[in-house]
PAGU-192365 format. One record per residue (C-alpha): residue number from 1; x, y, z. Coordinates in nm, 2 decimals, always signed. Example, Ala and Ser with C-alpha at 12.3 -4.5 7.8 and 13.67 -1.06 7.14 Angstrom:
REM PAGU-192365
+------+--------+--------+--------+
! rodo !      x !      y !      z !
+------+--------+--------+--------+
!    1 !  +1.23 !  -0.45 !  +0.78 !
!    2 !  +1.37 !  -0.11 !  +0.71 !
+------+--------+--------+--------+
This chain:
REM PAGU-192365
+------+--------+--------+--------+
! rodo !      x !      y !      z !
+------+--------+--------+--------+
!    1 !  +7.13 !  +9.11 ! +12.11 !
!    2 !  +7.12 !  +9.49 ! +12.02 !
!    3 !  +7.17 !  +9.57 ! +12.38 !
!    4 !  +7.49 !  +9.36 ! +12.41 !
!    5 !  +7.65 !  +9.58 ! +12.16 !
!    6 !  +7.50 !  +9.90 ! +12.29 !
!    7 !  +7.52 !  +9.85 ! +12.67 !
!    8 !  +7.83 !  +9.94 ! +12.87 !
!    9 !  +7.89 !  +9.57 ! +13.03 !
!   10 !  +8.13 !  +9.33 ! +13.06 !
!   11 !  +8.25 !  +9.10 ! +12.79 !
!   12 !  +8.18 !  +8.80 ! +12.99 !
!   13 !  +7.83 !  +8.95 ! +13.07 !
!   14 !  +7.78 !  +9.01 ! +12.72 !
!   15 !  +7.85 !  +8.63 ! +12.64 !
!   16 !  +7.59 !  +8.52 ! +12.90 !
!   17 !  +7.35 !  +8.74 ! +12.75 !
!   18 !  +7.38 !  +8.61 ! +12.42 !
!   19 !  +7.38 !  +8.23 ! +12.54 !
!   20 !  +7.04 !  +8.33 ! +12.69 !
!   21 !  +6.91 !  +8.47 ! +12.34 !
!   22 !  +7.01 !  +8.11 ! +12.20 !
!   23 !  +6.86 !  +7.92 ! +12.49 !
!   24 !  +6.54 !  +8.14 ! +12.45 !
!   25 !  +6.53 !  +8.08 ! +12.06 !
!   26 !  +6.60 !  +7.73 ! +12.05 !
!   27 !  +6.29 !  +7.70 ! +12.33 !
!   28 !  +6.04 !  +7.89 ! +12.11 !
!   29 !  +6.20 !  +7.83 ! +11.74 !
!   30 !  +5.91 !  +7.65 ! +11.50 !
!   31 !  +6.14 !  +7.39 ! +11.36 !
!   32 !  +6.13 !  +7.31 ! +11.02 !
!   33 !  +5.88 !  +7.54 ! +10.94 !
!   34 !  +6.04 !  +7.87 ! +10.98 !
!   35 !  +6.42 !  +7.72 ! +10.86 !
!   36 !  +6.47 !  +8.04 ! +10.68 !
!   37 !  +6.40 !  +8.29 ! +11.02 !
!   38 !  +6.59 !  +8.00 ! +11.20 !
!   39 !  +6.90 !  +8.07 ! +10.99 !
!   40 !  +6.89 !  +8.43 ! +11.02 !
!   41 !  +6.89 !  +8.40 ! +11.39 !
!   42 !  +7.16 !  +8.19 ! +11.40 !
!   43 !  +7.37 !  +8.40 ! +11.19 !
!   44 !  +7.32 !  +8.70 ! +11.40 !
!   45 !  +7.38 !  +8.51 ! +11.73 !
!   46 !  +7.72 !  +8.34 ! +11.56 !
!   47 !  +7.82 !  +8.67 ! +11.46 !
!   48 !  +7.76 !  +8.81 ! +11.81 !
!   49 !  +7.97 !  +8.58 ! +11.96 !
!   50 !  +8.27 !  +8.62 ! +11.71 !
!   51 !  +8.28 !  +8.99 ! +11.80 !
!   52 !  +8.28 !  +8.91 ! +12.15 !
!   53 !  +8.58 !  +8.67 ! +12.09 !
!   54 !  +8.39 !  +8.37 ! +12.19 !
!   55 !  +8.51 !  +8.18 ! +11.90 !
!   56 !  +8.44 !  +7.80 ! +12.00 !
!   57 !  +8.05 !  +7.96 ! +12.04 !
!   58 !  +8.07 !  +8.12 ! +11.72 !
!   59 !  +8.21 !  +7.80 ! +11.56 !
!   60 !  +7.93 !  +7.57 ! +11.67 !
!   61 !  +7.68 !  +7.79 ! +11.58 !
!   62 !  +7.81 !  +7.89 ! +11.26 !
!   63 !  +7.86 !  +7.48 ! +11.19 !
!   64 !  +7.47 !  +7.46 ! +11.29 !
!   65 !  +7.35 !  +7.73 ! +11.04 !
!   66 !  +7.59 !  +7.61 ! +10.78 !
!   67 !  +7.40 !  +7.25 ! +10.80 !
!   68 !  +7.06 !  +7.44 ! +10.78 !
!   69 !  +7.19 !  +7.67 ! +10.48 !
!   70 !  +7.27 !  +7.33 ! +10.29 !
!   71 !  +6.95 !  +7.19 ! +10.39 !
!   72 !  +6.77 !  +7.49 ! +10.24 !
!   73 !  +6.99 !  +7.51 !  +9.94 !
!   74 !  +7.08 !  +7.88 ! +10.02 !
!   75 !  +7.42 !  +7.90 !  +9.84 !
!   76 !  +7.47 !  +8.27 !  +9.94 !
!   77 !  +7.43 !  +8.19 ! +10.30 !
!   78 !  +7.62 !  +7.87 ! +10.26 !
!   79 !  +7.89 !  +8.11 ! +10.08 !
!   80 !  +7.91 !  +8.36 ! +10.37 !
!   81 !  +7.89 !  +8.10 ! +10.65 !
!   82 !  +8.19 !  +7.92 ! +10.52 !
!   83 !  +8.40 !  +8.26 ! +10.47 !
!   84 !  +8.30 !  +8.32 ! +10.87 !
!   85 !  +8.41 !  +8.02 ! +10.96 !
!   86 !  +8.75 !  +8.06 ! +10.78 !
!   87 !  +8.77 !  +8.40 ! +10.94 !
!   88 !  +8.73 !  +8.23 ! +11.32 !
!   89 !  +8.96 !  +7.96 ! +11.22 !
!   90 !  +9.21 !  +8.24 ! +11.10 !
!   91 !  +9.17 !  +8.43 ! +11.44 !
!   92 !  +9.26 !  +8.08 ! +11.66 !
!   93 !  +9.56 !  +8.05 ! +11.42 !
!   94 !  +9.42 !  +7.77 ! +11.24 !
!   95 !  +9.57 !  +7.82 ! +10.87 !
!   96 !  +9.49 !  +7.53 ! +10.71 !
!   97 !  +9.13 !  +7.54 ! +10.82 !
!   98 !  +9.07 !  +7.87 ! +10.77 !
!   99 !  +9.22 !  +7.85 ! +10.40 !
!  100 !  +8.99 !  +7.55 ! +10.35 !
!  101 !  +8.68 !  +7.71 ! +10.41 !
!  102 !  +8.77 !  +8.03 ! +10.26 !
!  103 !  +8.85 !  +7.89 !  +9.93 !
!  104 !  +8.51 !  +7.66 !  +9.91 !
!  105 !  +8.34 !  +7.97 ! +10.02 !
!  106 !  +8.53 !  +8.18 !  +9.69 !
!  107 !  +8.42 !  +7.89 !  +9.46 !
!  108 !  +8.05 !  +7.95 !  +9.56 !
!  109 !  +8.11 !  +8.30 !  +9.52 !
!  110 !  +8.24 !  +8.27 !  +9.19 !
!  111 !  +7.95 !  +8.03 !  +9.09 !
!  112 !  +7.71 !  +8.30 !  +9.19 !
!  113 !  +7.93 !  +8.58 !  +9.01 !
!  114 !  +7.91 !  +8.77 !  +9.33 !
!  115 !  +8.20 !  +8.98 !  +9.28 !
!  116 !  +8.19 !  +9.14 !  +9.65 !
!  117 !  +8.20 !  +8.79 !  +9.81 !
!  118 !  +8.47 !  +8.68 !  +9.62 !
!  119 !  +8.69 !  +8.99 !  +9.68 !
!  120 !  +8.60 !  +8.95 ! +10.05 !
!  121 !  +8.75 !  +8.61 ! +10.05 !
!  122 !  +9.08 !  +8.71 !  +9.87 !
!  123 !  +9.13 !  +8.96 ! +10.13 !
!  124 !  +9.07 !  +8.66 ! +10.37 !
!  125 !  +9.34 !  +8.44 ! +10.18 !
!  126 !  +9.58 !  +8.75 ! +10.17 !
!  127 !  +9.57 !  +8.80 ! +10.57 !
!  128 !  +9.64 !  +8.44 ! +10.61 !
!  129 !  +9.92 !  +8.45 ! +10.39 !
!  130 ! +10.04 !  +8.76 ! +10.59 !
!  131 !  +9.99 !  +8.57 ! +10.90 !
!  132 ! +10.24 !  +8.29 ! +10.77 !
!  133 ! +10.49 !  +8.56 ! +10.63 !
!  134 ! +10.41 !  +8.51 ! +10.26 !
!  135 ! +10.41 !  +8.88 ! +10.20 !
!  136 ! +10.39 !  +8.86 !  +9.78 !
!  137 ! +10.09 !  +8.62 !  +9.78 !
!  138 !  +9.92 !  +8.86 ! +10.05 !
!  139 ! +10.00 !  +9.17 !  +9.84 !
!  140 !  +9.85 !  +8.98 !  +9.51 !
!  141 !  +9.54 !  +8.88 !  +9.68 !
!  142 !  +9.50 !  +9.24 !  +9.87 !
!  143 !  +9.57 !  +9.39 !  +9.46 !
!  144 !  +9.31 !  +9.18 !  +9.32 !
!  145 !  +9.05 !  +9.25 !  +9.60 !
!  146 !  +9.13 !  +9.63 !  +9.52 !
!  147 !  +9.09 !  +9.59 !  +9.17 !
!  148 !  +8.77 !  +9.43 !  +9.19 !
!  149 !  +8.63 !  +9.67 !  +9.45 !
!  150 !  +8.71 !  +9.97 !  +9.26 !
!  151 !  +8.54 !  +9.83 !  +8.93 !
!  152 !  +8.21 !  +9.73 !  +9.11 !
!  153 !  +8.24 ! +10.01 !  +9.25 !
!  154 !  +8.26 !  +9.87 !  +9.66 !
!  155 !  +8.39 ! +10.10 !  +9.89 !
!  156 !  +8.37 !  +9.85 ! +10.19 !
!  157 !  +8.63 !  +9.62 !  +9.97 !
!  158 !  +8.86 !  +9.92 !  +9.88 !
!  159 !  +8.86 ! +10.02 ! +10.22 !
!  160 !  +8.97 !  +9.66 ! +10.37 !
!  161 !  +9.22 !  +9.60 ! +10.09 !
!  162 !  +9.36 !  +9.95 ! +10.12 !
!  163 !  +9.43 !  +9.92 ! +10.50 !
!  164 !  +9.56 !  +9.55 ! +10.45 !
!  165 !  +9.80 !  +9.70 ! +10.18 !
!  166 !  +9.90 !  +9.95 ! +10.45 !
!  167 ! +10.02 !  +9.66 ! +10.67 !
!  168 ! +10.26 !  +9.53 ! +10.40 !
!  169 ! +10.40 !  +9.86 ! +10.36 !
!  170 ! +10.47 !  +9.86 ! +10.72 !
!  171 ! +10.64 !  +9.57 ! +10.71 !
!  172 ! +10.87 !  +9.70 ! +10.46 !
!  173 ! +10.94 !  +9.99 ! +10.67 !
!  174 ! +10.77 ! +10.26 ! +10.39 !
!  175 ! +10.59 ! +10.41 ! +10.70 !
!  176 ! +10.49 ! +10.74 ! +10.53 !
!  177 ! +10.31 ! +10.51 ! +10.23 !
!  178 ! +10.16 ! +10.31 ! +10.52 !
!  179 ! +10.02 ! +10.58 ! +10.70 !
!  180 !  +9.84 ! +10.73 ! +10.38 !
!  181 !  +9.70 ! +10.41 ! +10.33 !
!  182 !  +9.58 ! +10.40 ! +10.70 !
!  183 !  +9.41 ! +10.73 ! +10.65 !
!  184 !  +9.25 ! +10.66 ! +10.34 !
!  185 !  +9.11 ! +10.35 ! +10.47 !
!  186 !  +8.98 ! +10.53 ! +10.77 !
!  187 !  +8.80 ! +10.76 ! +10.59 !
!  188 !  +8.62 ! +10.51 ! +10.40 !
!  189 !  +8.55 ! +10.30 ! +10.71 !
!  190 !  +8.42 ! +10.66 ! +10.87 !
!  191 !  +8.19 ! +10.71 ! +10.58 !
!  192 !  +8.05 ! +10.36 ! +10.63 !
!  193 !  +8.02 ! +10.39 ! +10.97 !
!  194 !  +8.20 ! +10.07 ! +11.02 !
!  195 !  +8.31 ! +10.10 ! +11.39 !
!  196 !  +8.52 !  +9.77 ! +11.42 !
!  197 !  +8.73 !  +9.86 ! +11.09 !
!  198 !  +8.77 ! +10.18 ! +11.23 !
!  199 !  +8.92 ! +10.03 ! +11.50 !
!  200 !  +9.15 !  +9.83 ! +11.35 !
!  201 !  +9.28 ! +10.10 ! +11.12 !
!  202 !  +9.35 ! +10.32 ! +11.43 !
!  203 !  +9.55 ! +10.04 ! +11.57 !
!  204 !  +9.74 !  +9.99 ! +11.24 !
!  205 !  +9.81 ! +10.37 ! +11.24 !
!  206 !  +9.92 ! +10.33 ! +11.62 !
!  207 ! +10.16 ! +10.06 ! +11.52 !
!  208 ! +10.29 ! +10.29 ! +11.23 !
!  209 ! +10.34 ! +10.56 ! +11.47 !
!  210 ! +10.54 ! +10.39 ! +11.71 !
!  211 ! +10.76 ! +10.23 ! +11.43 !
!  212 ! +10.85 ! +10.59 ! +11.35 !
!  213 ! +10.88 ! +10.68 ! +11.74 !
!  214 ! +10.57 ! +10.93 ! +11.72 !
!  215 ! +10.50 ! +10.79 ! +12.08 !
!  216 ! +10.23 ! +11.06 ! +12.16 !
!  217 ! +10.07 ! +10.99 ! +11.83 !
!  218 ! +10.07 ! +10.63 ! +11.85 !
!  219 !  +9.91 ! +10.65 ! +12.21 !
!  220 !  +9.63 ! +10.89 ! +12.08 !
!  221 !  +9.55 ! +10.62 ! +11.79 !
!  222 !  +9.58 ! +10.34 ! +12.04 !
!  223 !  +9.32 ! +10.54 ! +12.27 !
!  224 !  +9.06 ! +10.57 ! +11.98 !
!  225 !  +9.10 ! +10.23 ! +11.90 !
!  226 !  +9.04 ! +10.09 ! +12.25 !
!  227 !  +8.75 ! +10.32 ! +12.29 !
!  228 !  +8.57 ! +10.16 ! +12.00 !
!  229 !  +8.70 !  +9.77 ! +12.07 !
!  230 !  +8.56 !  +9.81 ! +12.43 !
!  231 !  +8.22 !  +9.97 ! +12.34 !
!  232 !  +8.21 !  +9.67 ! +12.10 !
!  233 !  +8.30 !  +9.44 ! +12.34 !
!  234 !  +8.60 !  +9.28 ! +12.11 !
!  235 !  +8.80 !  +9.13 ! +12.35 !
!  236 !  +9.10 !  +9.05 ! +12.10 !
!  237 !  +9.14 !  +9.37 ! +11.97 !
!  238 !  +9.15 !  +9.55 ! +12.29 !
!  239 !  +9.43 !  +9.32 ! +12.40 !
!  240 !  +9.62 !  +9.35 ! +12.12 !
!  241 !  +9.58 !  +9.70 ! +12.18 !
!  242 !  +9.68 !  +9.67 ! +12.55 !
!  243 ! +10.01 !  +9.51 ! +12.42 !
!  244 ! +10.10 !  +9.77 ! +12.18 !
!  245 ! +10.06 ! +10.07 ! +12.46 !
!  246 ! +10.30 !  +9.84 ! +12.69 !
!  247 ! +10.54 !  +9.86 ! +12.43 !
!  248 ! +10.51 ! +10.22 ! +12.38 !
!  249 ! +10.51 ! +10.28 ! +12.78 !
!  250 ! +10.84 ! +10.08 ! +12.79 !
!  251 ! +11.00 ! +10.31 ! +12.55 !
!  252 ! +10.88 ! +10.59 ! +12.74 !
!  253 ! +11.06 ! +10.42 ! +13.05 !
!  254 ! +10.74 ! +10.34 ! +13.25 !
!  255 ! +10.79 !  +9.99 ! +13.36 !
!  256 ! +10.48 ! +10.01 ! +13.59 !
!  257 ! +10.23 ! +10.08 ! +13.31 !
!  258 ! +10.43 !  +9.81 ! +13.06 !
!  259 ! +10.36 !  +9.59 ! +13.32 !
!  260 ! +10.02 !  +9.64 ! +13.39 !
!  261 !  +9.89 !  +9.67 ! +13.01 !
!  262 ! +10.07 !  +9.34 ! +12.97 !
!  263 !  +9.89 !  +9.16 ! +13.22 !
!  264 !  +9.57 !  +9.29 ! +13.10 !
!  265 !  +9.65 !  +9.14 ! +12.76 !
!  266 !  +9.75 !  +8.83 ! +12.87 !
!  267 !  +9.43 !  +8.75 ! +13.10 !
!  268 !  +9.26 !  +8.85 ! +12.80 !
!  269 !  +9.44 !  +8.63 ! +12.54 !
!  270 !  +9.41 !  +8.34 ! +12.78 !
!  271 !  +9.05 !  +8.39 ! +12.82 !
!  272 !  +8.97 !  +8.36 ! +12.45 !
!  273 !  +9.23 !  +8.10 ! +12.35 !
!  274 !  +9.48 !  +8.31 ! +12.14 !
!  275 !  +9.82 !  +8.19 ! +12.16 !
!  276 !  +9.99 !  +8.42 ! +11.96 !
!  277 !  +9.83 !  +8.74 ! +12.14 !
!  278 ! +10.03 !  +8.55 ! +12.45 !
!  279 ! +10.36 !  +8.54 ! +12.28 !
!  280 ! +10.34 !  +8.94 ! +12.18 !
!  281 ! +10.28 !  +9.00 ! +12.57 !
!  282 ! +10.56 !  +8.77 ! +12.68 !
!  283 ! +10.78 !  +8.95 ! +12.42 !
!  284 ! +10.73 !  +9.27 ! +12.55 !
!  285 ! +10.75 !  +9.16 ! +12.91 !
!  286 ! +11.07 !  +8.98 ! +12.84 !
!  287 ! +11.20 !  +9.32 ! +12.72 !
!  288 ! +11.12 !  +9.52 ! +13.00 !
!  289 ! +11.30 !  +9.23 ! +13.23 !
!  290 ! +11.58 !  +9.28 ! +13.02 !
!  291 ! +11.61 !  +9.65 ! +13.08 !
!  292 ! +11.54 !  +9.56 ! +13.45 !
!  293 ! +11.85 !  +9.32 ! +13.43 !
!  294 ! +11.63 !  +9.03 ! +13.56 !
!  295 ! +11.77 !  +8.83 ! +13.33 !
!  296 ! +11.64 !  +8.47 ! +13.41 !
!  297 ! +11.24 !  +8.60 ! +13.42 !
!  298 ! +11.34 !  +8.78 ! +13.10 !
!  299 ! +11.52 !  +8.49 ! +12.90 !
!  300 ! +11.19 !  +8.25 ! +13.03 !
!  301 ! +10.95 !  +8.53 ! +12.88 !
!  302 ! +11.16 !  +8.52 ! +12.52 !
!  303 ! +11.21 !  +8.18 ! +12.50 !
!  304 ! +10.84 !  +8.10 ! +12.56 !
!  305 ! +10.74 !  +8.36 ! +12.31 !
!  306 ! +10.94 !  +8.23 ! +12.05 !
!  307 ! +10.84 !  +7.87 ! +12.08 !
!  308 ! +10.46 !  +8.01 ! +12.07 !
!  309 ! +10.52 !  +8.19 ! +11.75 !
!  310 ! +10.72 !  +7.88 ! +11.61 !
!  311 ! +10.41 !  +7.62 ! +11.73 !
!  312 ! +10.16 !  +7.87 ! +11.54 !
!  313 ! +10.35 !  +7.91 ! +11.25 !
!  314 ! +10.41 !  +8.28 ! +11.30 !
!  315 ! +10.75 !  +8.37 ! +11.13 !
!  316 ! +10.72 !  +8.76 ! +11.21 !
!  317 ! +10.70 !  +8.73 ! +11.54 !
!  318 ! +10.94 !  +8.44 ! +11.58 !
!  319 ! +11.20 !  +8.66 ! +11.44 !
!  320 ! +11.11 !  +8.95 ! +11.69 !
!  321 ! +11.16 !  +8.73 ! +11.98 !
!  322 ! +11.48 !  +8.60 ! +11.86 !
!  323 ! +11.62 !  +8.94 ! +11.83 !
!  324 ! +11.49 !  +9.03 ! +12.16 !
!  325 ! +11.68 !  +8.71 ! +12.28 !
!  326 ! +11.99 !  +8.85 ! +12.10 !
!  327 ! +11.96 !  +9.18 ! +12.30 !
!  328 ! +11.94 !  +9.04 ! +12.61 !
!  329 ! +12.28 !  +8.81 ! +12.56 !
!  330 ! +12.42 !  +9.14 ! +12.43 !
!  331 ! +12.30 !  +9.29 ! +12.73 !
!  332 ! +12.50 !  +9.00 ! +12.92 !
!  333 ! +12.80 !  +9.06 ! +12.73 !
!  334 ! +12.76 !  +8.72 ! +12.58 !
!  335 ! +12.88 !  +8.79 ! +12.23 !
!  336 ! +12.85 !  +8.49 ! +12.07 !
!  337 ! +12.49 !  +8.41 ! +12.17 !
!  338 ! +12.40 !  +8.75 ! +12.08 !
!  339 ! +12.53 !  +8.74 ! +11.76 !
!  340 ! +12.42 !  +8.39 ! +11.67 !
!  341 ! +12.03 !  +8.51 ! +11.77 !
!  342 ! +12.04 !  +8.85 ! +11.59 !
!  343 ! +12.21 !  +8.70 ! +11.28 !
!  344 ! +11.93 !  +8.43 ! +11.30 !
!  345 ! +11.66 !  +8.68 ! +11.32 !
!  346 ! +11.81 !  +8.91 ! +11.04 !
!  347 ! +11.78 !  +8.63 ! +10.82 !
!  348 ! +11.44 !  +8.56 ! +10.89 !
!  349 ! +11.35 !  +8.92 ! +10.87 !
!  350 ! +11.53 !  +8.93 ! +10.50 !
!  351 ! +11.37 !  +8.62 ! +10.39 !
!  352 ! +11.03 !  +8.79 ! +10.49 !
!  353 ! +11.11 !  +9.14 ! +10.27 !
!  354 ! +11.09 !  +9.33 ! +10.65 !
!  355 ! +11.33 !  +9.56 ! +10.52 !
!  356 ! +11.31 !  +9.80 ! +10.84 !
!  357 ! +11.37 !  +9.50 ! +11.08 !
!  358 ! +11.67 !  +9.42 ! +10.84 !
!  359 ! +11.84 !  +9.73 ! +10.88 !
!  360 ! +11.77 !  +9.81 ! +11.27 !
!  361 ! +11.86 !  +9.46 ! +11.33 !
!  362 ! +12.19 !  +9.45 ! +11.09 !
!  363 ! +12.29 !  +9.79 ! +11.32 !
!  364 ! +12.24 !  +9.55 ! +11.66 !
!  365 ! +12.51 !  +9.31 ! +11.48 !
!  366 ! +12.75 !  +9.57 ! +11.38 !
!  367 ! +12.74 !  +9.74 ! +11.75 !
!  368 ! +12.87 !  +9.36 ! +11.90 !
+------+--------+--------+--------+
């Protein structure tokens, strides 16, 4: 499994290698005589599947490991597996299932008086709240985790909470404060030699630079994220970065690169079954076809993006897609439809507290 993480092979090949590891393990397993060892191996296999975005396999192995941890009365392992199972459900946009597992995990960590585990669960709960547009609840969860991390102390908890608070500052349009949070968390991740988290920090920095229209800095941050993500075989992170690179190239007027990166991203999102990623790629493609004045194609992509976001309870993504539909109608001189969609988007941004998006959308409405 170490070779899977290290070698430059495709994610599909890496998944096949982990499949072989699991098959070999089942063949040579000593059964009940070595349950503690079996639990450790299953946990490693599950984490490898999750890192490679093979979420169904990860859930199956975590479930098996969870049953074994309960059989052994290993409460710490049970708590960790509940949190990790919740994390996979979150990555699949299954918010209720995610929260159920994360909260069960947090209860166990509290019983064990494990402050680190409890703080990790609070960060996970905050991420679910963020994804569903409840930014106040997300902020409360991140702040609580940050306070625990500072008190223990635990640099990893501090770094994770700091980075997620940076995301909230980005949503609010406070890009300078967001950048400070991302850079602080990145420095901590570097000290901890946490490559996966470094990739996430670079990705978030890229989005912040994009919002400030610092395109070269954005592309540089995305490239650093991609280099790490591809080395780790992290398909989901790579695909999200492809979409954001596509958005930058769209702003730079390079339609070919926009289409290329979106196509790569869609292939990966469909491979790992991540619909909200598909919605994000369709939104960027819809914006591209709007600029090319290919109205039917643009509208179809944007409406599908909106549908997916609404289906999977992602209000920020829905508002962004709705705004793009309004811009399309504006470009077609359909003022009434443009106003309807832009006002709907503005109201949604306002309810989310996304101040920067409220201001930019209000400017679009004023220009009608």
